[in-house]
N, C-alpha and C positions, 0 to 999 in steps of 0.2 A: 261154470257158475259165473254170473256177471260180476264185474268189479263193483266195489262199494260205491253207492251213489248212482249206479247205472239204472237206466229206465227199463222196467219190466212190465209186461202185460198192459202196455198202454198207460201206465201210471207215471206221474211226474216224479223225477228223482228227488231224494231228500236234499235240501240245501246244505252245502258244505261251506263253512266260513273260511276265508283265506287266512293263511298263517305266515305271510311273507315277512322276512326280516328286513329292516331298513339299513342300508349301508351308510357309512359316514362319508357322504359325498359333499357335505356342506361345511367341512371343518374350517374354522377360522372366519366364517361369514357371519354377518350381523343381520338379524331379521326382526321385522316388526309385524305383528299380527293384530289386526283390529278385531274387537268383539271376541276376545280370546279367553273369556272366563267360563265358557260353557259350550256344549254342542260341538259343531264343526270347527269353530275357532279354537277351542281347547285342543281338539284332536290334531289340528294343523300345527299349533304351537309346540305341542309335545313331539310330534313327528319331526319337525325341523330341529328341535333340540337333540333328538335321537340320531339325526343325520349329521350332527356336529356343529350346528349353528348356535350362537348366542342369541337370546330372544327377548324382545320387549313384549310383554303381555298387556295389551290395551283393554280397558273395560270402561263402561259408563256407570254401572251400578253393581251392587253385590261385591264389594272389595274382598270379602272373605273367600269367595269362590276364586277370584283372581289369585289370591295368595296360595290357594291350594295348587293351582296350576304352576305357580312359581316354584313351590316346594318340589313338585314332581320333576320339573326340568332341572332344578338344582341337584337332585339325586342322580341325574345323568352326567353331572360334572360340568355343566355349562354355566356361563354367566347369564343372569336373567333378572329382570325386575318388572314390576307391574306399574302401569301408569294410567290414571283416570283421565279420560278426555272424551268429550262429545264430538264425534268426528264431523258433525254438521256445523261446528263452530270453528271458523278460520283461526281465531286467536288460540284456541285450545289445541288445534292440530299443530300449529307452528311451535307452540311451547313444548309439545310432546316430542317433536323432531329435534328441537334444540337440546332437550334433556338427553335424548338418545345419542346425539353427537358428542355431548359432554361425557357420557358414560362409556360409549363404545367407539367413539371417533368418527363413525360413518354409518351408512346403511348399504347393504348389498341386496336385500330381499324385502319386498313389501307384499304382504298378503292382505288385500282389501276385503275383509270378511264381514265387518259389522253391518247388520241389517235387521229389519223388523217388519212385521205385518200389522196392519190396522184395517181389518176387513169390514166390508159393508156392501149391501146391494148398491149398485151404482147411483140410483136416484136418491139414496139416503146417505151417500158418502159426503161428509163435510169437507169444506176446503181445508180445514185444519188437519184432518186425517190424510188427505191427499198430500199436503205439503210436508207433513211429518215423515211420511214414507219416502217421498222423493228427496227430502233433505238429508236423511240418513243414508238411504240405499244408493243414491246416485251422486248427490253433491258431496257427501262424505268421501266417496271413492275419488272424486275429482280432486278434492283438497289434499288428500293424502298422497295420491299419485303425483300431483304437481310438486309437492315438497320433495318426494323421492327423486323425481326426474331432475330437479334442480341440483341435488347432491350428486347424482350419477354423472351428469354432464360436467359438473365442477371437477370431480375426481378422475373420471375416465376409467379405462380398463386397468386393473392391477392383475397382471397375468398369473402371479403366484396365488391369487385368490379365486379367480374365475375367468372364463373366456369372455364374459360379458361385463359391461360397465355396471349393470344392475338388472334385476329381474322384478317384475311386478306380476302378481297373480291376483286377478279380480275374481271374487266369488259371485257368480251369476246364479242361474237356476234354469231348469228345463223350461220355465215359463218366460224365458227370453224368446222362445219360439212357440210354446203351447199357450193359447189363450186361456184365461182362467176367470170365469164368471164369478162375481162376488169378491174378486181380488184385483180390481182394475188398477189401483195405484201400485200394488206390488208388481204385477206383470209389466206395467209401463216402466217401472224403475229398472227391472231386469233387462227389458228390451233396450233401454238406454245404456245400461252397463255394457251390453254386447257391442253396440256401435261405438261407444266411447273407447272401449278397449281396443277395438280394431283401428280406430282413427289415431289414438295415441301411438299405437304400435307402428303404424305406417310413418308417422312423423319422426319418431325417435330412433327407429331402427338404424339409421346411418351412424348414430352415436354408439352402436353396439349395446343398446338397451332393449331387452326383450319384454314384451307385454302380452300376456295370455290370460285366459279365463277358464274357470272350472264351472260347469253347470251340473250341480247335483240333482238327482231325482229324489225319490223317497228315501230318506236317511233316518235311522233310528235316533232321533234327538227329542228333547222335551217339548220343543215347539210344535211338533206334530204327533204327540203321543196318542191323541184320539184316533189317529189313522192306523195305529199298530198295536194298541194296548190290549185288545181282545182278539181271540181267534176269529170271530165273525168279521171284525173290522179288517183284520189282516187278509182274510180271504177276498174281501171286496177290493182291497188295495192291490192284490195280486193280479186282478183283472187288467190293471194298468201297466203291469210289469212283465214283459215276456220272459224274463229270466226267473220269475217266480220266487224272488226273495227280496227282502228289504236290505238296503245298503247300511253299512256301518260307518260311523264317523272316521275311523282309522283309514278307511279306503280313500276318503277325500284327503286325509293327511298324506298318504303315500303319493297320490296324484300331485299334490302341491310340492312335495319334495322333488319329484321328477321334473316338474316344470321349472323349479328353482335351480336345478343342478345343471352342470355342463353336459350331462347325458342328453339333454333336450336343446342343445345350443342352436340348432338350426330350425327350431320350432318357434314361430313368431306370429302373433295376431290370430291365434285359433281359439275356439271354444272347445274344451275337452269335456264331453258329456260323460258323466259317471252316473248312469241311471238305469242299468239293467235292461236297457232297450225301451224305456218309457217314451222316447221320442220316435219310436218306429211305428206309430199309429196302430197300437195293439188291437183296436176294435176291428181291424181288417184281417187279423190273422186267420179267421175262418171264412174269409171271402167278403166281409163287410156286410 
């Protein structure tokens, strides 16, 4: 008899969700997650808390959602607070970091997650829509990473806390390499995140600062509900995913924990694709 989930008679196996436990590999570390009041950002913030970190939950709107994330992390026994800031605004980013230093003393982990979409056919895309997406998705990551690197270099390595002086995890997308018609501003921003991450990593590695990115594929979050909310939509989506299931926000959270931990201390300047194989050109799986 085949094991549970095994492939039989040429049929696809039933998807099995992972149930991995997160080890407390970040105890004593201080983390900031931008855009952390929903979706992937929320999952990352909670995962960092579960791994032992104290967490700043950044948000730009919906403070009640941010406070729900705070309550969830508090139940894990961690120090946590929510802070409203538009990451595209230099003054607000600097004020957020100053508050973090006052509350927690320093920063060990930055997860640059805040991002948005403002979609339109290219010839109908306004300059305002282009600038909004680039300002948040790319300039926002620059501003936050710059403040974090300044603190990492000032403080240096604290061996009792981590092998590294600091860790930055940039949230990118499969669209840093997959073109996306109708979403030119978003794809351009994520291509920029990819090269910015690698360039920062190259520059600050001698200071024992690690900078990596995660590129999620199709993840079950509210922003892309139309792609997975019905069986018909899900079947269409599966055509783009060789692994034939949608990803869960917790899976991005676990990836972020690993990249922020000393388990990945020799990993620097990479993009970790968490996409079920979406970047494997699935249209060619039957010969193209």
